[in-house]
Every structure is written in C-alpha cells, then in structure tokens.
ZARO-417482 format. One record per residue (C-alpha): residue in three letters; x, y, z; residue number from 1; chain. Coordinates in nm, 4 decimals, decimal comma, padded with zeros to 6 digits. Layout:
BEGIN
<rec guba="ALA" px="X" py="Y" pz="Z" lumdren="NUM" rovex="A"/>
...
***
This chain:
BEGIN
<rec guba="UNK" px="00,0042" py="00,0062" pz="-00,0089" lumdren="1" rovex="A"/>
<rec guba="UNK" px="00,1486" py="00,3368" pz="-00,0733" lumdren="2" rovex="A"/>
<rec guba="UNK" px="00,0134" py="00,7029" pz="-00,0144" lumdren="3" rovex="A"/>
<rec guba="UNK" px="-00,0531" py="00,7680" pz="-00,3790" lumdren="4" rovex="A"/>
<rec guba="UNK" px="-00,2712" py="00,4749" pz="-00,4538" lumdren="5" rovex="A"/>
<rec guba="UNK" px="-00,4506" py="00,4359" pz="-00,7976" lumdren="6" rovex="A"/>
<rec guba="UNK" px="-00,8037" py="00,5557" pz="-00,7372" lumdren="7" rovex="A"/>
<rec guba="UNK" px="-00,9418" py="00,2619" pz="-00,9664" lumdren="8" rovex="A"/>
<rec guba="UNK" px="-00,7685" py="00,0008" pz="-00,7214" lumdren="9" rovex="A"/>
<rec guba="UNK" px="-01,0398" py="00,0916" pz="-00,4547" lumdren="10" rovex="A"/>
<rec guba="UNK" px="-01,3295" py="-00,0232" pz="-00,7086" lumdren="11" rovex="A"/>
<rec guba="UNK" px="-01,1693" py="-00,3436" pz="-00,7974" lumdren="12" rovex="A"/>
<rec guba="UNK" px="-01,2113" py="-00,4591" pz="-00,4044" lumdren="13" rovex="A"/>
<rec guba="UNK" px="-01,3789" py="-00,7431" pz="-00,3288" lumdren="14" rovex="A"/>
<rec guba="UNK" px="-01,4659" py="-00,6931" pz="00,0411" lumdren="15" rovex="A"/>
<rec guba="UNK" px="-01,8360" py="-00,6388" pz="00,1761" lumdren="16" rovex="A"/>
<rec guba="UNK" px="-01,9071" py="-00,4648" pz="00,5070" lumdren="17" rovex="A"/>
<rec guba="UNK" px="-02,2135" py="-00,4234" pz="00,6736" lumdren="18" rovex="A"/>
<rec guba="UNK" px="-02,2555" py="-00,1700" pz="00,9658" lumdren="19" rovex="A"/>
<rec guba="UNK" px="-02,5572" py="-00,1965" pz="01,1818" lumdren="20" rovex="A"/>
<rec guba="UNK" px="-02,6971" py="-00,0272" pz="01,4979" lumdren="21" rovex="A"/>
<rec guba="UNK" px="-02,5735" py="00,3278" pz="01,3917" lumdren="22" rovex="A"/>
<rec guba="UNK" px="-02,6962" py="00,5934" pz="01,6324" lumdren="23" rovex="A"/>
<rec guba="UNK" px="-02,9626" py="00,7713" pz="01,4495" lumdren="24" rovex="A"/>
<rec guba="UNK" px="-02,8026" py="01,0985" pz="01,4375" lumdren="25" rovex="A"/>
<rec guba="UNK" px="-02,4863" py="00,9278" pz="01,3002" lumdren="26" rovex="A"/>
<rec guba="UNK" px="-02,7051" py="00,7839" pz="01,0282" lumdren="27" rovex="A"/>
<rec guba="UNK" px="-02,8410" py="01,1227" pz="00,9546" lumdren="28" rovex="A"/>
<rec guba="UNK" px="-02,5021" py="01,2721" pz="00,9143" lumdren="29" rovex="A"/>
<rec guba="UNK" px="-02,3842" py="01,0157" pz="00,6865" lumdren="30" rovex="A"/>
<rec guba="UNK" px="-02,7129" py="01,0814" pz="00,4785" lumdren="31" rovex="A"/>
<rec guba="UNK" px="-02,6823" py="01,4546" pz="00,4834" lumdren="32" rovex="A"/>
<rec guba="UNK" px="-02,2924" py="01,4671" pz="00,3862" lumdren="33" rovex="A"/>
<rec guba="UNK" px="-02,3630" py="01,1697" pz="00,1152" lumdren="34" rovex="A"/>
<rec guba="UNK" px="-02,6402" py="01,3911" pz="-00,0336" lumdren="35" rovex="A"/>
<rec guba="UNK" px="-02,4189" py="01,7034" pz="-00,0260" lumdren="36" rovex="A"/>
<rec guba="UNK" px="-02,1368" py="01,4990" pz="-00,2234" lumdren="37" rovex="A"/>
<rec guba="UNK" px="-02,4052" py="01,3922" pz="-00,4411" lumdren="38" rovex="A"/>
<rec guba="UNK" px="-02,3392" py="01,0159" pz="-00,3530" lumdren="39" rovex="A"/>
<rec guba="UNK" px="-02,5403" py="00,7395" pz="-00,2189" lumdren="40" rovex="A"/>
<rec guba="UNK" px="-02,5085" py="00,6743" pz="00,1296" lumdren="41" rovex="A"/>
<rec guba="UNK" px="-02,3001" py="00,3265" pz="00,0457" lumdren="42" rovex="A"/>
<rec guba="UNK" px="-02,0561" py="00,4992" pz="-00,2163" lumdren="43" rovex="A"/>
<rec guba="UNK" px="-02,0115" py="00,7738" pz="00,0355" lumdren="44" rovex="A"/>
<rec guba="UNK" px="-01,9071" py="00,5396" pz="00,3265" lumdren="45" rovex="A"/>
<rec guba="UNK" px="-01,6964" py="00,3440" pz="00,0919" lumdren="46" rovex="A"/>
<rec guba="UNK" px="-01,5126" py="00,6618" pz="-00,0246" lumdren="47" rovex="A"/>
<rec guba="UNK" px="-01,4647" py="00,7630" pz="00,3389" lumdren="48" rovex="A"/>
<rec guba="UNK" px="-01,3301" py="00,4093" pz="00,4636" lumdren="49" rovex="A"/>
<rec guba="UNK" px="-01,1249" py="00,3829" pz="00,1387" lumdren="50" rovex="A"/>
<rec guba="UNK" px="-00,9445" py="00,7158" pz="00,2071" lumdren="51" rovex="A"/>
<rec guba="UNK" px="-00,9017" py="00,6327" pz="00,5853" lumdren="52" rovex="A"/>
<rec guba="UNK" px="-00,7631" py="00,3111" pz="00,5486" lumdren="53" rovex="A"/>
<rec guba="UNK" px="-00,5903" py="00,3708" pz="00,2415" lumdren="54" rovex="A"/>
<rec guba="UNK" px="-00,3907" py="00,6083" pz="00,4410" lumdren="55" rovex="A"/>
<rec guba="UNK" px="-00,0415" py="00,4409" pz="00,5123" lumdren="56" rovex="A"/>
<rec guba="UNK" px="00,0816" py="00,6942" pz="00,7731" lumdren="57" rovex="A"/>
<rec guba="UNK" px="-00,2570" py="00,6620" pz="00,9543" lumdren="58" rovex="A"/>
<rec guba="UNK" px="-00,2495" py="00,2707" pz="00,9226" lumdren="59" rovex="A"/>
<rec guba="UNK" px="00,0938" py="00,2506" pz="01,0545" lumdren="60" rovex="A"/>
<rec guba="UNK" px="00,0357" py="00,4743" pz="01,3320" lumdren="61" rovex="A"/>
<rec guba="UNK" px="-00,2613" py="00,2632" pz="01,4498" lumdren="62" rovex="A"/>
<rec guba="UNK" px="-00,1052" py="-00,0550" pz="01,4192" lumdren="63" rovex="A"/>
<rec guba="UNK" px="00,2637" py="-00,0379" pz="01,4922" lumdren="64" rovex="A"/>
<rec guba="UNK" px="00,3823" py="-00,1451" pz="01,8364" lumdren="65" rovex="A"/>
<rec guba="UNK" px="00,6828" py="00,0677" pz="01,7993" lumdren="66" rovex="A"/>
<rec guba="UNK" px="00,4451" py="00,3877" pz="01,7897" lumdren="67" rovex="A"/>
<rec guba="UNK" px="00,2337" py="00,2725" pz="02,0640" lumdren="68" rovex="A"/>
<rec guba="UNK" px="00,5236" py="00,2097" pz="02,2728" lumdren="69" rovex="A"/>
<rec guba="UNK" px="00,6813" py="00,5399" pz="02,2020" lumdren="70" rovex="A"/>
<rec guba="UNK" px="00,3356" py="00,7049" pz="02,2521" lumdren="71" rovex="A"/>
<rec guba="UNK" px="00,3463" py="00,5666" pz="02,6058" lumdren="72" rovex="A"/>
<rec guba="UNK" px="00,6967" py="00,6577" pz="02,6730" lumdren="73" rovex="A"/>
<rec guba="UNK" px="00,6212" py="00,9979" pz="02,5832" lumdren="74" rovex="A"/>
<rec guba="UNK" px="00,3028" py="00,9987" pz="02,7642" lumdren="75" rovex="A"/>
<rec guba="UNK" px="00,5400" py="00,9053" pz="03,0722" lumdren="76" rovex="A"/>
<rec guba="UNK" px="00,7966" py="01,1608" pz="03,0224" lumdren="77" rovex="A"/>
<rec guba="UNK" px="00,5262" py="01,4620" pz="02,9657" lumdren="78" rovex="A"/>
<rec guba="UNK" px="00,3034" py="01,3423" pz="03,2551" lumdren="79" rovex="A"/>
<rec guba="UNK" px="00,0256" py="01,3907" pz="02,9851" lumdren="80" rovex="A"/>
<rec guba="UNK" px="-00,2317" py="01,0800" pz="02,9229" lumdren="81" rovex="A"/>
<rec guba="UNK" px="-00,2793" py="00,9774" pz="02,5786" lumdren="82" rovex="A"/>
<rec guba="UNK" px="-00,6402" py="01,0189" pz="02,3909" lumdren="83" rovex="A"/>
<rec guba="UNK" px="-00,8564" py="00,7349" pz="02,4043" lumdren="84" rovex="A"/>
<rec guba="UNK" px="-00,9279" py="00,7268" pz="02,0470" lumdren="85" rovex="A"/>
<rec guba="UNK" px="-00,6847" py="00,6845" pz="01,7475" lumdren="86" rovex="A"/>
<rec guba="UNK" px="-00,9126" py="00,9061" pz="01,5564" lumdren="87" rovex="A"/>
<rec guba="UNK" px="-00,8058" py="01,2018" pz="01,7594" lumdren="88" rovex="A"/>
<rec guba="UNK" px="-00,4658" py="01,1779" pz="01,6386" lumdren="89" rovex="A"/>
<rec guba="UNK" px="-00,4771" py="01,5248" pz="01,4687" lumdren="90" rovex="A"/>
<rec guba="UNK" px="-00,3226" py="01,4452" pz="01,1481" lumdren="91" rovex="A"/>
<rec guba="UNK" px="-00,5220" py="01,4858" pz="00,8450" lumdren="92" rovex="A"/>
<rec guba="UNK" px="-00,5207" py="01,2722" pz="00,5207" lumdren="93" rovex="A"/>
<rec guba="UNK" px="-00,3873" py="01,5593" pz="00,3206" lumdren="94" rovex="A"/>
<rec guba="UNK" px="-00,1042" py="01,6157" pz="00,5703" lumdren="95" rovex="A"/>
<rec guba="UNK" px="-00,0225" py="01,2412" pz="00,5407" lumdren="96" rovex="A"/>
<rec guba="UNK" px="-00,0159" py="01,2612" pz="00,1796" lumdren="97" rovex="A"/>
<rec guba="UNK" px="00,2203" py="01,5412" pz="00,1908" lumdren="98" rovex="A"/>
<rec guba="UNK" px="00,4549" py="01,3754" pz="00,4317" lumdren="99" rovex="A"/>
<rec guba="UNK" px="00,4554" py="01,0652" pz="00,1952" lumdren="100" rovex="A"/>
<rec guba="UNK" px="00,5254" py="01,2933" pz="-00,1026" lumdren="101" rovex="A"/>
<rec guba="UNK" px="00,7828" py="01,5090" pz="00,0732" lumdren="102" rovex="A"/>
<rec guba="UNK" px="00,9758" py="01,2120" pz="00,2497" lumdren="103" rovex="A"/>
<rec guba="UNK" px="00,9392" py="00,9804" pz="-00,0209" lumdren="104" rovex="A"/>
<rec guba="UNK" px="00,7544" py="00,7173" pz="00,2131" lumdren="105" rovex="A"/>
<rec guba="UNK" px="00,6294" py="00,4188" pz="00,0237" lumdren="106" rovex="A"/>
<rec guba="UNK" px="00,5692" py="00,1347" pz="00,2601" lumdren="107" rovex="A"/>
<rec guba="UNK" px="00,5685" py="00,0674" pz="00,6332" lumdren="108" rovex="A"/>
<rec guba="UNK" px="00,9418" py="-00,0346" pz="00,6042" lumdren="109" rovex="A"/>
<rec guba="UNK" px="00,9915" py="00,3482" pz="00,5373" lumdren="110" rovex="A"/>
<rec guba="UNK" px="00,7876" py="00,4474" pz="00,8291" lumdren="111" rovex="A"/>
<rec guba="UNK" px="00,9468" py="00,1855" pz="01,0657" lumdren="112" rovex="A"/>
<rec guba="UNK" px="01,2965" py="00,3096" pz="00,9523" lumdren="113" rovex="A"/>
<rec guba="UNK" px="01,1854" py="00,6751" pz="01,0154" lumdren="114" rovex="A"/>
<rec guba="UNK" px="01,0544" py="00,5894" pz="01,3871" lumdren="115" rovex="A"/>
<rec guba="UNK" px="01,3730" py="00,3807" pz="01,4612" lumdren="116" rovex="A"/>
<rec guba="UNK" px="01,5844" py="00,6776" pz="01,3410" lumdren="117" rovex="A"/>
<rec guba="UNK" px="01,3846" py="00,9527" pz="01,5290" lumdren="118" rovex="A"/>
<rec guba="UNK" px="01,3543" py="00,7510" pz="01,8930" lumdren="119" rovex="A"/>
<rec guba="UNK" px="01,6667" py="00,9155" pz="02,0276" lumdren="120" rovex="A"/>
<rec guba="UNK" px="01,5085" py="01,2684" pz="01,9652" lumdren="121" rovex="A"/>
<rec guba="UNK" px="01,1479" py="01,2246" pz="02,0372" lumdren="122" rovex="A"/>
<rec guba="UNK" px="01,1697" py="01,3600" pz="02,3933" lumdren="123" rovex="A"/>
<rec guba="UNK" px="01,3588" py="01,6774" pz="02,2357" lumdren="124" rovex="A"/>
<rec guba="UNK" px="01,0671" py="01,7184" pz="01,9663" lumdren="125" rovex="A"/>
<rec guba="UNK" px="00,8113" py="01,6798" pz="02,2509" lumdren="126" rovex="A"/>
<rec guba="UNK" px="00,9678" py="01,9786" pz="02,4530" lumdren="127" rovex="A"/>
<rec guba="UNK" px="00,9593" py="02,1855" pz="02,1272" lumdren="128" rovex="A"/>
<rec guba="UNK" px="00,5669" py="02,1122" pz="02,1106" lumdren="129" rovex="A"/>
<rec guba="UNK" px="00,5032" py="02,2046" pz="02,4713" lumdren="130" rovex="A"/>
<rec guba="UNK" px="00,1928" py="02,4156" pz="02,4147" lumdren="131" rovex="A"/>
<rec guba="UNK" px="-00,0084" py="02,3543" pz="02,7288" lumdren="132" rovex="A"/>
<rec guba="UNK" px="-00,2269" py="02,0776" pz="02,5730" lumdren="133" rovex="A"/>
<rec guba="UNK" px="-00,3978" py="01,8497" pz="02,8232" lumdren="134" rovex="A"/>
<rec guba="UNK" px="-00,3793" py="01,5057" pz="02,6213" lumdren="135" rovex="A"/>
<rec guba="UNK" px="-00,1212" py="01,3659" pz="02,3832" lumdren="136" rovex="A"/>
<rec guba="UNK" px="-00,2828" py="01,2612" pz="02,0645" lumdren="137" rovex="A"/>
<rec guba="UNK" px="-00,2218" py="00,8879" pz="01,9590" lumdren="138" rovex="A"/>
<rec guba="UNK" px="00,0481" py="00,8678" pz="01,7117" lumdren="139" rovex="A"/>
<rec guba="UNK" px="00,2173" py="01,1526" pz="01,8524" lumdren="140" rovex="A"/>
<rec guba="UNK" px="00,5523" py="00,9649" pz="01,8428" lumdren="141" rovex="A"/>
<rec guba="UNK" px="00,5111" py="00,9077" pz="01,4586" lumdren="142" rovex="A"/>
<rec guba="UNK" px="00,4228" py="01,2784" pz="01,4085" lumdren="143" rovex="A"/>
<rec guba="UNK" px="00,7568" py="01,3731" pz="01,5960" lumdren="144" rovex="A"/>
<rec guba="UNK" px="00,9705" py="01,1131" pz="01,3974" lumdren="145" rovex="A"/>
<rec guba="UNK" px="00,8209" py="01,2764" pz="01,0807" lumdren="146" rovex="A"/>
<rec guba="UNK" px="00,9314" py="01,6166" pz="01,1807" lumdren="147" rovex="A"/>
<rec guba="UNK" px="01,2931" py="01,4679" pz="01,2963" lumdren="148" rovex="A"/>
<rec guba="UNK" px="01,3320" py="01,2966" pz="00,9549" lumdren="149" rovex="A"/>
<rec guba="UNK" px="01,2209" py="01,6162" pz="00,7642" lumdren="150" rovex="A"/>
<rec guba="UNK" px="01,4518" py="01,8290" pz="00,9915" lumdren="151" rovex="A"/>
<rec guba="UNK" px="01,7426" py="01,6309" pz="00,8291" lumdren="152" rovex="A"/>
<rec guba="UNK" px="01,6737" py="01,7375" pz="00,4706" lumdren="153" rovex="A"/>
<rec guba="UNK" px="01,8368" py="02,0250" pz="00,2817" lumdren="154" rovex="A"/>
<rec guba="UNK" px="01,7107" py="02,3843" pz="00,2900" lumdren="155" rovex="A"/>
<rec guba="UNK" px="01,5235" py="02,3550" pz="-00,0348" lumdren="156" rovex="A"/>
<rec guba="UNK" px="01,3396" py="02,0577" pz="00,0740" lumdren="157" rovex="A"/>
<rec guba="UNK" px="01,2663" py="02,2148" pz="00,4276" lumdren="158" rovex="A"/>
<rec guba="UNK" px="01,1261" py="02,5227" pz="00,2428" lumdren="159" rovex="A"/>
<rec guba="UNK" px="00,8924" py="02,3186" pz="00,0812" lumdren="160" rovex="A"/>
<rec guba="UNK" px="00,8281" py="02,1157" pz="00,4036" lumdren="161" rovex="A"/>
<rec guba="UNK" px="00,7406" py="02,4463" pz="00,5863" lumdren="162" rovex="A"/>
<rec guba="UNK" px="00,5072" py="02,5972" pz="00,2931" lumdren="163" rovex="A"/>
<rec guba="UNK" px="00,2995" py="02,2656" pz="00,2662" lumdren="164" rovex="A"/>
<rec guba="UNK" px="00,2751" py="02,1611" pz="00,6346" lumdren="165" rovex="A"/>
<rec guba="UNK" px="00,3949" py="02,4166" pz="00,8767" lumdren="166" rovex="A"/>
<rec guba="UNK" px="00,2637" py="02,7416" pz="00,6841" lumdren="167" rovex="A"/>
<rec guba="UNK" px="00,0847" py="02,8340" pz="01,0199" lumdren="168" rovex="A"/>
<rec guba="UNK" px="00,3778" py="02,8444" pz="01,2322" lumdren="169" rovex="A"/>
<rec guba="UNK" px="00,6186" py="03,1636" pz="01,2693" lumdren="170" rovex="A"/>
<rec guba="UNK" px="00,9042" py="03,1138" pz="01,0175" lumdren="171" rovex="A"/>
<rec guba="UNK" px="01,1676" py="03,1994" pz="01,2776" lumdren="172" rovex="A"/>
<rec guba="UNK" px="01,0229" py="02,9598" pz="01,5428" lumdren="173" rovex="A"/>
<rec guba="UNK" px="01,0170" py="02,6776" pz="01,2675" lumdren="174" rovex="A"/>
<rec guba="UNK" px="01,3732" py="02,7235" pz="01,1677" lumdren="175" rovex="A"/>
<rec guba="UNK" px="01,4733" py="02,7279" pz="01,5496" lumdren="176" rovex="A"/>
<rec guba="UNK" px="01,3108" py="02,4021" pz="01,5988" lumdren="177" rovex="A"/>
<rec guba="UNK" px="01,4710" py="02,2423" pz="01,2817" lumdren="178" rovex="A"/>
<rec guba="UNK" px="01,8183" py="02,3938" pz="01,3759" lumdren="179" rovex="A"/>
<rec guba="UNK" px="01,7909" py="02,2190" pz="01,7317" lumdren="180" rovex="A"/>
<rec guba="UNK" px="01,6937" py="01,9020" pz="01,5796" lumdren="181" rovex="A"/>
<rec guba="UNK" px="01,9841" py="01,9167" pz="01,3560" lumdren="182" rovex="A"/>
<rec guba="UNK" px="02,2140" py="02,0073" pz="01,6111" lumdren="183" rovex="A"/>
<rec guba="UNK" px="02,0984" py="01,7076" pz="01,8027" lumdren="184" rovex="A"/>
<rec guba="UNK" px="02,1552" py="01,4838" pz="01,5522" lumdren="185" rovex="A"/>
<rec guba="UNK" px="02,5208" py="01,6381" pz="01,4657" lumdren="186" rovex="A"/>
<rec guba="UNK" px="02,4299" py="01,7441" pz="01,1183" lumdren="187" rovex="A"/>
<rec guba="UNK" px="02,5543" py="02,0475" pz="00,9636" lumdren="188" rovex="A"/>
<rec guba="UNK" px="02,3903" py="02,3668" pz="01,0510" lumdren="189" rovex="A"/>
<rec guba="UNK" px="02,1809" py="02,5537" pz="00,7956" lumdren="190" rovex="A"/>
<rec guba="UNK" px="02,2430" py="02,9128" pz="00,6883" lumdren="191" rovex="A"/>
<rec guba="UNK" px="01,9132" py="03,1239" pz="00,7210" lumdren="192" rovex="A"/>
<rec guba="UNK" px="01,8291" py="03,4737" pz="00,5974" lumdren="193" rovex="A"/>
<rec guba="UNK" px="01,7633" py="03,7363" pz="00,8718" lumdren="194" rovex="A"/>
<rec guba="UNK" px="01,4031" py="03,7081" pz="01,0161" lumdren="195" rovex="A"/>
***
C-alpha cells in the first residue's frame, strides 16, 4: 500500500462490510453528507473508509507496536495522558499525503525506519511542542519522528516542507526547531536569512 494509490484500485476490491446499529444522529449525518457530495450513502461510506484505511501513515500509526510503545513513553515523560481514540490523532489525510510525498514514504518499512531513526530525539521534539495541551494524541511519536526526519533534509526541501505542512507556524520558530533537531543529530547547520 502506498500514499498515492491508484483510485481505480479501490473499485476492484472484493470486500463487503455491513454496519448495523448506527446511532440515528450518525446515520442522519452520513445521509446529509452523502447528499451534499452527490453520492449514495453506500458510495459515500466506501469513499470515506477507502480514504481513511488507504492512508499508509494513519494505518502505521494505528497498528505499529513501536508507535504505541513510544507514545506511552512520551506520555510518561510529559505526564500527559494519551487520547483514548486513534481518530483524535490530529493529522489529516492531506497532511499524511504531503509527508509521503516530501519524505518519499512508500511502505511500512519506510515508516519503521523513520520511527527507529527518530527515537533518540523524540523527547526533544516533545519539548518543542510543549503548548499546554491536556492530552497527547495517539500517534504523537510518529508525528515527531516525521518532523525529525524532515529536519535532516536540505534547505530547499525544508522550504517546501514548511510551506506545505508548517505554513501556520512562525517562520523563525520553525527554523529554530529544525536547527535544534539538526544540532542534536550532529548534522551540519543550515544558513538562514535574517528574520
């Protein structure tokens, strides 16, 4: 499975899923959103499930024992509890596609390598993220590892990374965080224009 799956691959699938006992408000929400999208409820649910479970980063985040272990470790280090549900992770499908494209992620093996390589600096990245949040989202260790991986790239790639994924962040702060990760990893310093 890859981030950029051929859309026609979804329609060749043979699996069938029946969902029963949905709360009435959830069923009504599905019906309203399907209608707004010009789809039947069945087609709409198929598209939502295919997008959600066709996301390599989301799947890895939810199923990797290493991610779960490192999430618990970061929870212990910060004293913050983890969210109860994986869907509270905070990353979007669009963000995950950007990570895949920018970091050339094609498989679980790529994500496992990124996680393993990032483990020594997860606590540093968590210190950078200290924003007064009451809970840590499940998959936070993978989110940190993706940033750590990106921080090791060259300035042109990092410029794209910032524009596509960290556009909302103060530019000077973004570069300080990248520089701190690079210094911890003993990577060459980047040259920056004055901010």
